[in-house]
Kinemage of the C-alpha trace (Angstrom):
@kinemage 1
@onewidth
@group {chain A} dominant
@subgroup {mainchain}
@vectorlist {calphas} color= white
{ca unk a 1} P -5.141 12.670 28.350
{ca unk a 2} L -7.599 11.543 25.699
{ca unk a 3} L -11.229 12.655 25.871
{ca unk a 4} L -14.302 10.536 25.161
{ca unk a 5} L -14.907 12.468 21.953
{ca unk a 6} L -11.337 11.840 20.841
{ca unk a 7} L -11.683 8.131 21.614
{ca unk a 8} L -14.893 8.014 19.601
{ca unk a 9} L -13.304 9.822 16.648
{ca unk a 10} L -10.098 7.793 16.605
{ca unk a 11} L -11.807 4.408 16.898
{ca unk a 12} L -14.168 5.425 14.083
{ca unk a 13} L -11.098 5.880 11.868
{ca unk a 14} L -10.599 2.118 11.969
{ca unk a 15} L -13.381 2.066 9.349
{ca unk a 16} L -13.037 3.341 5.778
{ca unk a 17} L -16.299 5.307 5.691
{ca unk a 18} L -15.335 7.392 8.725
{ca unk a 19} L -11.829 7.966 7.378
{ca unk a 20} L -13.445 9.388 4.258
{ca unk a 21} L -15.960 11.502 6.177
{ca unk a 22} L -13.315 12.998 8.489
{ca unk a 23} L -10.469 12.963 5.957
{ca unk a 24} L -8.212 11.475 8.638
{ca unk a 25} L -6.274 8.248 9.229
{ca unk a 26} L -4.190 6.757 12.045
{ca unk a 27} L -0.621 5.504 12.211
{ca unk a 28} L 1.008 3.598 15.067
{ca unk a 29} L 4.597 3.106 16.190
{ca unk a 30} L 7.592 5.441 16.369
{ca unk a 31} L 9.100 4.400 13.021
{ca unk a 32} L 5.913 4.804 10.975
{ca unk a 33} L 4.984 8.076 12.663
{ca unk a 34} L 8.476 9.519 12.180
{ca unk a 35} L 8.406 8.616 8.492
{ca unk a 36} L 5.098 10.453 8.092
{ca unk a 37} L 6.285 13.438 10.139
{ca unk a 38} L 9.248 13.765 7.778
{ca unk a 39} L 6.973 13.766 4.731
{ca unk a 40} L 4.230 16.017 3.396
{ca unk a 41} L 1.537 14.437 5.580
{ca unk a 42} L -0.110 16.922 7.930
{ca unk a 43} L -0.291 15.945 11.600
{ca unk a 44} L -3.456 16.382 13.640
{ca unk a 45} L -2.494 14.817 16.992
{ca unk a 46} L -0.137 12.366 18.644
{ca unk a 47} L -1.068 10.215 21.634
{ca unk a 48} L 1.792 8.474 23.463
{ca unk a 49} L 2.485 6.718 26.753
{ca unk a 50} L 5.844 8.457 27.124
{ca unk a 51} L 7.428 11.718 26.064
{ca unk a 52} L 8.307 11.231 22.406
{ca unk a 53} L 8.701 13.482 19.345
{ca unk a 54} L 10.142 16.562 21.130
{ca unk a 55} L 9.882 18.686 17.988
{ca unk a 56} L 6.081 18.397 17.908
{ca unk a 57} L 4.144 21.437 19.191
{ca unk a 58} L 2.778 20.857 22.698
{ca unk a 59} L -0.804 21.421 21.603
{ca unk a 60} L -0.538 18.405 19.275
{ca unk a 61} L 1.104 16.018 21.743
{ca unk a 62} L -0.997 14.111 24.286
{ca unk a 63} L 0.563 12.037 27.063
{ca unk a 64} L -1.832 9.179 27.883
{ca unk a 65} L -1.887 5.937 29.850
{ca unk a 66} L -1.583 2.434 28.425
{ca unk a 67} L -5.273 1.704 29.033
{ca unk a 68} L -6.326 4.738 26.998
{ca unk a 69} L -3.935 3.748 24.209
{ca unk a 70} L -5.537 0.297 24.110
{ca unk a 71} L -8.937 1.963 23.652
{ca unk a 72} L -7.858 3.820 20.512
{ca unk a 73} L -5.337 1.390 19.003
{ca unk a 74} L -6.175 -0.794 16.010
{ca unk a 75} L -3.459 -3.266 17.013
{ca unk a 76} L -3.973 -6.410 19.077
{ca unk a 77} L -0.861 -5.457 21.039
{ca unk a 78} L -0.696 -1.639 21.011
{ca unk a 79} L 2.534 0.216 20.390
{ca unk a 80} L 3.554 3.110 22.635
{ca unk a 81} L 2.186 5.829 20.364
{ca unk a 82} L -0.569 6.602 17.878
{ca unk a 83} L -0.888 9.578 15.554
{ca unk a 84} L -3.748 11.032 13.555
{ca unk a 85} L -2.896 12.509 10.153
{ca unk a 86} L -4.901 14.243 7.458
{ca unk a 87} L -5.495 12.312 4.253
{ca unk a 88} L -3.830 14.288 1.447
{ca unk a 89} L -5.320 14.882 -1.966
{ca unk a 90} L -4.345 12.213 -4.474
{ca unk a 91} L -1.670 13.346 -6.880
{ca unk a 92} L -2.122 12.892 -10.608
{ca unk a 93} L -0.558 9.819 -12.209
{ca unk a 94} L 2.678 10.353 -14.112
{ca unk a 95} L 3.031 7.812 -16.888
{ca unk a 96} L 6.779 7.356 -16.750
{ca unk a 97} L 8.956 4.436 -15.757
{ca unk a 98} L 7.294 1.401 -14.212
{ca unk a 99} L 3.811 1.552 -12.695
{ca unk a 100} L 2.252 -1.146 -10.523
{ca unk a 101} L -1.487 -1.680 -11.041
{ca unk a 102} L -3.335 -3.676 -8.378
{ca unk a 103} L -6.454 -5.531 -9.471
{ca unk a 104} L -8.652 -6.208 -6.432
{ca unk a 105} L -5.981 -6.782 -3.756
{ca unk a 106} L -7.947 -7.455 -0.574
{ca unk a 107} L -5.390 -8.302 2.113
{ca unk a 108} L -4.034 -5.228 3.976
{ca unk a 109} L -0.728 -6.963 4.670
{ca unk a 110} L -0.230 -7.686 0.981
{ca unk a 111} L -0.935 -4.090 -0.020
{ca unk a 112} L 1.384 -2.733 2.650
{ca unk a 113} L 4.164 -5.104 1.622
{ca unk a 114} L 3.734 -4.213 -2.058
{ca unk a 115} L 4.097 -0.513 -1.222
{ca unk a 116} L 7.319 -1.308 0.668
{ca unk a 117} L 8.576 -3.232 -2.359
{ca unk a 118} L 7.748 -0.315 -4.644
{ca unk a 119} L 9.658 1.977 -2.312
{ca unk a 120} L 12.646 -0.411 -2.329
{ca unk a 121} L 12.749 -0.748 -6.119
{ca unk a 122} L 12.082 2.929 -6.800
{ca unk a 123} L 8.559 2.525 -8.188
{ca unk a 124} L 6.833 5.851 -7.570
{ca unk a 125} L 3.361 5.163 -8.991
{ca unk a 126} L 0.780 2.585 -7.874
{ca unk a 127} L -2.719 2.440 -9.335
{ca unk a 128} L -5.333 0.506 -7.367
{ca unk a 129} L -8.655 -0.742 -8.637
{ca unk a 130} L -11.643 0.650 -6.781
{ca unk a 131} L -12.124 -2.769 -5.139
{ca unk a 132} L -8.605 -2.848 -3.672
{ca unk a 133} L -8.284 -2.391 0.093
{ca unk a 134} L -7.945 1.222 1.273
{ca unk a 135} L -4.318 2.325 1.704
{ca unk a 136} L -5.310 4.203 4.877
{ca unk a 137} L -6.595 1.039 6.519
{ca unk a 138} L -4.584 0.901 9.796
{ca unk a 139} L -3.208 -2.537 8.920
{ca unk a 140} L -2.002 -1.289 5.536
{ca unk a 141} L -0.364 1.789 7.068
{ca unk a 142} L 1.372 -0.438 9.625
{ca unk a 143} L 2.574 -2.908 6.990
{ca unk a 144} L 4.107 -0.162 4.827
{ca unk a 145} L 6.468 0.796 7.682
{ca unk a 146} L 6.510 4.355 6.347
{ca unk a 147} L 6.714 3.648 2.612
{ca unk a 148} L 3.217 5.100 2.256
{ca unk a 149} L 4.946 8.497 2.525
{ca unk a 150} L 7.048 7.926 -0.610
{ca unk a 151} L 4.812 6.060 -3.064
{ca unk a 152} L 2.041 7.851 -4.933
{ca unk a 153} L -1.129 5.729 -4.819
{ca unk a 154} L -4.270 6.491 -6.821
{ca unk a 155} L -7.577 4.622 -7.052
{ca unk a 156} L -9.110 4.352 -10.508
{ca unk a 157} L -11.456 2.292 -12.649
{ca unk a 158} L -8.598 0.033 -13.728
{ca unk a 159} L -10.244 -1.195 -16.927
{ca unk a 160} L -10.899 2.348 -18.136
{ca unk a 161} L -7.403 3.472 -17.220
{ca unk a 162} L -5.687 0.619 -19.077
{ca unk a 163} L -7.852 1.196 -22.150
{ca unk a 164} L -6.636 4.784 -22.371
{ca unk a 165} L -2.932 4.274 -21.689
{ca unk a 166} L -0.306 4.278 -24.409
{ca unk a 167} L 2.372 2.351 -22.527
{ca unk a 168} L 2.708 -1.468 -22.557
{ca unk a 169} L 0.728 -3.505 -20.041
{ca unk a 170} L 2.188 -6.633 -18.410
{ca unk a 171} L 0.547 -9.300 -16.286
{ca unk a 172} L 1.502 -12.647 -14.775
{ca unk a 173} L -0.260 -15.823 -15.898
{ca unk a 174} L 0.485 -19.538 -15.737
{ca unk a 175} L 0.808 -19.690 -19.539
{ca unk a 176} L 2.892 -16.532 -19.933
{ca unk a 177} L 6.394 -16.063 -21.297
{ca unk a 178} L 9.220 -16.999 -18.932
{ca unk a 179} L 10.133 -13.737 -17.164
{ca unk a 180} L 13.778 -14.826 -16.854
{ca unk a 181} L 14.074 -15.116 -20.644
{ca unk a 182} L 12.135 -11.986 -21.603
{ca unk a 183} L 13.566 -8.640 -22.665
{ca unk a 184} L 11.801 -6.326 -20.226
{ca unk a 185} L 11.393 -2.587 -20.941
{ca unk a 186} L 12.097 0.409 -18.723
{ca unk a 187} L 8.501 1.609 -18.995
{ca unk a 188} L 5.266 -0.248 -18.506
{ca unk a 189} L 2.273 -1.037 -16.316
{ca unk a 190} L 2.617 -4.261 -14.320
{ca unk a 191} L -0.756 -5.676 -13.250
{ca unk a 192} L -0.919 -7.814 -10.106
{ca unk a 193} L -4.131 -9.720 -9.471
{ca unk a 194} L -6.380 -10.756 -6.621
{ca unk a 195} L -5.033 -13.189 -4.011
{ca unk a 196} L -7.566 -15.930 -4.830
{ca unk a 197} L -8.535 -15.303 -8.447
{ca unk a 198} L -5.590 -13.569 -10.052
{ca unk a 199} L -6.119 -10.916 -12.715
{ca unk a 200} L -9.812 -10.449 -13.543
{ca unk a 201} L -11.036 -11.519 -16.980
{ca unk a 202} L -11.836 -7.974 -18.167
{ca unk a 203} L -8.322 -6.811 -17.283
{ca unk a 204} L -6.765 -9.972 -18.719
{ca unk a 205} L -8.179 -9.214 -22.166
{ca unk a 206} L -6.386 -5.840 -22.080
{ca unk a 207} L -3.063 -7.304 -20.946
{ca unk a 208} L -1.067 -7.845 -24.122
{ca unk a 209} L 2.186 -8.942 -22.504
{ca unk a 210} L 1.777 -12.182 -20.553
{ca unk a 211} L 4.578 -13.229 -18.218
{ca unk a 212} L 5.073 -16.185 -15.904
{ca unk a 213} L 7.399 -16.927 -13.002
{ca unk a 214} L 8.421 -20.542 -13.723
{ca unk a 215} L 8.319 -23.192 -11.031
{ca unk a 216} L 11.468 -25.160 -10.187
{ca unk a 217} L 11.965 -28.490 -8.476
{ca unk a 218} L 10.658 -31.960 -9.230
{ca unk a 219} L 7.143 -31.889 -7.775
{ca unk a 220} L 5.876 -28.544 -9.131
{ca unk a 221} L 2.543 -28.997 -7.356
{ca unk a 222} L 2.156 -25.531 -5.854
{ca unk a 223} L -0.530 -23.582 -7.715
{ca unk a 224} L 0.572 -19.984 -7.200
{ca unk a 225} L 2.766 -17.524 -5.313
{ca unk a 226} L 1.606 -15.011 -2.757
{ca unk a 227} L 0.933 -11.767 -4.649
{ca unk a 228} L 3.475 -9.776 -2.636
{ca unk a 229} L 6.138 -12.451 -3.218
{ca unk a 230} L 5.359 -12.465 -6.931
{ca unk a 231} L 5.597 -8.667 -7.005
{ca unk a 232} L 9.063 -8.837 -5.437
{ca unk a 233} L 10.321 -11.265 -8.101
{ca unk a 234} L 8.784 -9.309 -10.973
{ca unk a 235} L 10.125 -5.943 -9.835
{ca unk a 236} L 13.543 -7.463 -9.264
{ca unk a 237} L 13.628 -8.778 -12.837
{ca unk a 238} L 12.363 -5.550 -14.407
{ca unk a 239} L 14.909 -3.500 -12.476
{ca unk a 240} L 17.759 -5.964 -13.069
{ca unk a 241} L 17.120 -5.866 -16.812
{ca unk a 242} L 17.313 -2.090 -16.797
């Protein structure tokens, strides 16, 4: 059973300000929840419409009806379970290997997909600008499909961070060097820009290594790639080269 106070708390976690106040976030679906249970995330409660997660202490498992799950779910079509986890402290950034830097990514699906890509390609560090969507947004958590448990994400003033780093900074631009013909290093910061506007002008001036993903075909009328798609191509090339 879920109480009125629990419903009020959980639905408030759909919003960033209440996630920050309560230091809690929600995850939905067996796969995502299992991934988080098998990580360092600390569980508060699980609410499910059937008996799941037998290893969870009874005091943290709540069997509820479908109507109650609909009341607390952030999904249009609710899954069969929802869990509340504590937000961990952000780990410090280790400047080794490849780092993805996200400049004002606004779409939760894009951020979640990028975290999955980082997980796939072994990228352990992601730095988000302060304007980038919150990684504990329910839609982001859902889109990561558990990769949020394995990728270290930190929010920083991106301009200040890049100014103080000693490792090379890469970004994608229409007039950049062909990524397929470039000798790519094992270490560097790869900046991915906003869905509509690309990399912001203040970050662009700090990006010394300009890359482009060339267009193929006869028409070549498409203006840009989706940022998550572009991230997949770029990470594939960096990893293939190394």
